[in-house]
Residue, then its C-alpha position, 0 to 999 in steps of 0.5 A: m165380797s170375801s169368799s169366807s162369807l159364802r158357802p164352805i168349800y173344802l179341800v178334802g184330801i191331798e195325795t202326793a207321788v215322787p219318782e222312784f229315783a231318790c237322789p242324795q243332794n251330795a250325789i247331784r252336787d258331784f254330778m254337777i261338779d263333774v260337768q261344770g267344775d273345771t276350775d277351782r273357783k267353779r268347784s268352790f262355788l258349787q260346793k258352797v251353793y249345795a252346802g247351803s241349800a238345806i236339801e238332803r235329797r231330791h227325786s227325779v224321773l232320771p236315774d243319771f244323777i246317781l249312776p256312773l257316766e257309762e250307765r247314763t240313760f238320758f244324758p250323753r255318756t260324756k264328761d261334758l254332757e255333749p251333745e246336750p239333750t234338746t228341748a224335744q228330747r226332754n219333752a218326750v220324757f215328760c210326755v211319758e213320765s207325767n202320765n205315770l206320776a199324775a195317775l199314781a198321785a190321783e189313784r192314791l187320792l181316790l183310794r183315800i176317799p172311798a165314798l167318792k165315785k169316779s163318775e161324780i168327778t165333774h171337773l179336772i184341773t191339771v197343772s204343769c210348767t215343765g212340759f207340754s203335749a196335746p192330748g196331755f196328761d189330763y186326757h190320759l187321766v180321764k182314760e186311766l182313772g175311768l172318769e166320765p168322758g164329759v168331765h170338764r177339763f182345764h189346764l194351767g200351764f207354764m205359770g211356775c211355782f205359784a200355779a197351785f193357787p190359781a188352780l185352787k182358786l178356779a176350783q173354789s169358783l167352780c164349786l161356788s157357782q155350780p153346787g155339787s161340783k167335785v173338782l179333781i186337781v192334779d199337778v205334775e212337775l218334772c223339773t230335773l228334765h231341764f237341768q242345764k250345764t251352763f255355768e252361770p249363777d242362775t243355772v247353778v242355783a236352779n240345778a241345786l234346788f229343783a226336783d220332780g213330784a206330783a200331787a192330787v187334791l179334791v175340792t168340793d162343797d160336799s161336806t159329807l165327803v171325807t178321807e177314809e181315816g176321817g182326818p182334818r181337811l182344809q176349808l178354803s177362804d180368800f185368795a190374792s195375787r200380787l205383782i211386785p213392781g220392777s221385778d219382772k227380770e228377777m225370775a223367768w222361765i223361758i223355752g230354750e234350745h236345750g230345755f227350759d231356762m230358769k232366770l233366778s236372781s239372787y235378789v228374789p229373797r230380798l224382794i219377798e222379804n220386802n213385800i210379804q208383810t204387806i201381802l199378808d196384811d192386805l189379804f187379812t183385811q180382804a177376808g176380815w180376819t185378824r192375825n193371832a198366835e194360832l195362825l199356821w203357815a204354809i210357805h212355798p219352800g222356794g229355797r232356804a234364803i226365802l224361808d229364812k227371810t220370810a220368818s225373819v220379817l214376819g217375826l215367826p218362831p223357829e217352829a212356825l215354818e218347820v213343815s216348809y223346811k222339812v219338805l225342802a230338805s226331803y224333796g227340794n223345790m218341785s215348783s208348783v207341786t211343792i205347796f201341796f206337799v207342805l199342806k199335806a204335811l200340815l194336815e198330818k200334824g192334826q193341828m186345827g186353826p187358820v192357815f196363811a199359804c203363799a207361793f211365788g214365781p215368774g213375774l215376780t208374782v206372789e199368790s197367797a191364800l187364807m184357809a183353815v184346818v178344820p175337823s171332818 
C-alpha cells in the first residue's frame, strides 16, 4: 500500500548548522596543490578539478585549510603533511565537534517550534558516516537538549550520502505505527576530517567536493505543530531504494589507517544518468502519482556532473535544479546532510507542490522519495 493513502506524516521544520571556518574553494585548492602538486601535471589536474567543481566555498571544523603552514592546528606543520594524522586522531576530533554541531542544529530547530515541549519528543534518530563513538552524539543530545532519558534512540551509521532517506523512512514508519510520535532526526557529517594526501583521481575529486555540516528535522503526525513563522512544511509520501547492478566498485567508503578512504569512480554520474528516469517512473507508479509541470526537485548535489546529467536526462529546464546548484556552490557536498539543506532551501522558496527527492551513495545505492510542500 502506498504511504500516501495513509495518515498524513509531516516534516515540520528543518534547521542546519555549519562549522565556523568558511573556506573559499580556491584556498582549499591552494592547500592541496601545496601538498599534492609536486609536478606540473599534478598541478594542472588539481586546477582543472577545482575549476570545474561549481563550488565557491565549504565549511570545516578544521581551520588549517585557510591558515599558513606554521599555524596549523590539526595537520602536521610540514609541507608533505607527514606524519599524516591517524584514523584515531581524526575520530577524536569528530567525537568533540559532532556533539557541538549536532546540538547547535537541534537547538535552532526546537526554538522554531515553540509549541513543542522537549518532553514530548518520543524518538531520536541520529545519522553519520564520518565518525563513531559510544556513547555518541545521540547520547550527548539527550543530555544537552534536556530530552527525556527514556527517549527511543536509533543511529544510522556509515551508510553514506543517501542516509537521510532511511532516517526519514524510519521516522515515517514510527509515526504511522505509533500515533502521536514526535521524531527528532539529527544528522552530522564532518567529511573534511578525512581529507587524504594521496594523489589519486578518486582522492583528488573527493578532496574537492566534501565538506562539513549538520541538520535537524522534526517528523510527526501532529498537524497542529508548526514553526513560529507558520511557513510551509513537507508532507511525506512514498520512498524507494534501488541498487544499481554492477556498480558496487564505483563508490565505496572504507576505514583506512589514516582516516576513511573514498572510492569515487568517474563513472558514477553516467550510472545515475542511465538509471534515474526508471527510478523516478517506478516511484511514481508505486505512489499512484502522475508527473506534471508543477513537480519540484530536490536532488542531492553530489557533484556538478551528477546534477548536469540528471537535468539533461530528465529534460529539466535550467531553473529546476537551482536549489541543488546553490547548495553545492555555498556548502559543497556534506554527504547525508546535504539533502536537508536542499529541502530547507526549497521550503524557503514557498512554492507549493509535489517534490521528487533523491540521493545516492555507496553500493551504488539510490534512495528516493515523493513528498509535497504544503501549507501549515
